[in-house]
C-alpha positions as CSV (number, residue, x, y, z in Angstrom):
1,M,-94.8,102.1,-25.4
2,I,-94.9,105.8,-24.3
3,D,-92.9,108.3,-26.2
4,V,-91.3,110.8,-23.9
5,S,-88.8,112.2,-26.5
6,N,-90.9,115.4,-27.3
7,L,-91.6,116.5,-23.7
8,Q,-90.8,120.0,-22.8
9,N,-90.0,121.8,-19.6
10,Q,-93.1,122.4,-17.4
11,D,-95.3,120.0,-19.4
12,A,-97.9,118.4,-17.2
13,I,-98.8,114.8,-18.1
14,Q,-102.2,113.6,-16.9
15,C,-102.3,109.8,-16.4
16,T,-105.9,108.6,-16.1
17,T,-104.9,105.1,-15.0
18,K,-102.3,103.8,-12.6
19,E,-101.0,101.5,-15.4
20,Q,-100.3,104.6,-17.6
21,A,-98.4,106.2,-14.7
22,I,-96.3,103.1,-14.2
23,E,-95.5,102.8,-18.0
24,L,-94.7,106.5,-18.1
25,F,-92.3,106.2,-15.2
26,E,-90.6,103.2,-16.7
27,E,-89.8,105.3,-19.8
28,L,-88.8,108.4,-17.8
29,A,-86.6,106.4,-15.4
30,A,-84.8,104.9,-18.5
31,S,-84.1,108.5,-19.6
32,G,-82.6,109.3,-16.2
33,Y,-85.6,111.1,-14.5
34,R,-86.1,110.9,-10.8
35,W,-88.6,112.4,-8.3
36,R,-87.9,116.0,-7.4
37,G,-86.5,114.9,-4.1
38,G,-84.1,112.5,-5.9
39,D,-85.9,109.2,-5.2
40,S,-86.4,106.6,-8.0
41,L,-89.7,107.0,-10.0
42,L,-90.0,103.2,-9.9
43,N,-90.7,103.1,-6.1
44,N,-94.0,104.9,-6.1
45,S,-96.1,106.6,-8.7
46,N,-98.2,108.7,-6.2
47,W,-101.1,108.1,-8.6
48,D,-103.4,107.1,-5.8
49,T,-103.2,110.6,-4.4
50,Y,-105.3,112.2,-7.2
51,K,-106.2,109.1,-9.2
52,T,-107.6,110.1,-12.6
53,G,-106.7,113.7,-11.9
54,T,-103.0,113.0,-11.3
55,C,-100.6,115.1,-13.4
56,Y,-96.8,114.7,-13.5
57,I,-94.7,117.8,-14.2
58,I,-91.6,117.5,-16.2
59,H,-88.5,119.5,-15.2
60,L,-86.0,119.1,-18.0
61,D,-83.3,121.2,-16.4
62,N,-82.5,118.6,-13.8
63,L,-84.5,115.5,-15.0
64,R,-86.9,115.7,-12.1
65,I,-90.6,115.0,-11.8
66,A,-93.2,116.5,-9.5
67,Y,-96.9,115.8,-9.3
68,A,-100.0,117.8,-8.7
69,S,-103.8,117.6,-9.2
70,L,-105.4,118.5,-12.5
71,P,-107.5,121.2,-10.9
72,H,-104.3,122.8,-9.5
73,I,-102.6,122.7,-12.9
74,E,-105.7,124.2,-14.6
75,S,-106.0,127.0,-12.0
76,N,-102.3,128.0,-12.4
77,P,-101.8,128.0,-16.2
78,K,-98.9,130.4,-16.1
79,D,-96.9,127.8,-14.2
80,Y,-97.2,125.0,-16.7
81,R,-96.5,124.9,-20.4
82,R,-99.3,122.5,-21.4
83,I,-101.4,119.5,-20.2
84,I,-100.8,116.3,-22.2
85,L,-102.9,113.2,-21.8
86,C,-100.6,110.2,-21.2
87,S,-102.8,108.3,-23.7
88,D,-101.7,110.7,-26.4
89,L,-98.0,109.7,-25.8
90,I,-98.7,106.0,-26.3
91,T,-97.2,104.8,-29.6
92,D,-97.8,101.6,-31.5
93,E,-94.8,99.5,-30.7
94,F,-95.2,97.8,-34.1
95,E,-95.2,101.1,-36.0
96,G,-92.9,100.9,-39.0
97,V,-92.7,97.1,-38.9
98,D,-93.3,95.3,-42.2
99,P,-97.0,94.2,-42.3
100,E,-96.1,90.6,-43.3
101,I,-93.7,90.3,-40.4
102,Y,-96.3,91.8,-38.0
103,A,-98.9,89.3,-39.3
104,S,-96.5,86.4,-39.0
105,M,-96.1,87.2,-35.3
106,F,-99.7,86.1,-34.7
107,E,-99.8,83.0,-36.8
108,G,-100.5,79.8,-35.0
C-alpha cells in the first residue's frame, strides 16, 4: 500500500518501477486525482517515457498530476517542493495488526 496522505503541493514522486507507478496511481485515483488534462490516471502511467527517472508532480489545488524526468526536476529546484522516492511511501499493510492474527494468516 502507498500512503499518499502526507503529500504536499509540488511534491515530485519518483517511481523507479512501473509497478510502483501503477500502485501510486491506484491510490491517487481513489483520492480523486486525475492527469493535468483531466484524463483518468488509470488509463496510462506514462512511466515508459522516462522509466526509472519518471517523476509525478502533485498539484493539490486541483487534484491533478503531471510528469517530468528526474533530471528536469533536479535542474529546476525552485519549481518543486521536494523529490520523494515512491518506495518511501510504501507502508506495511499489516502495520498495527495483532502479531498473533498476522501469524495465523499464514498458517497451513
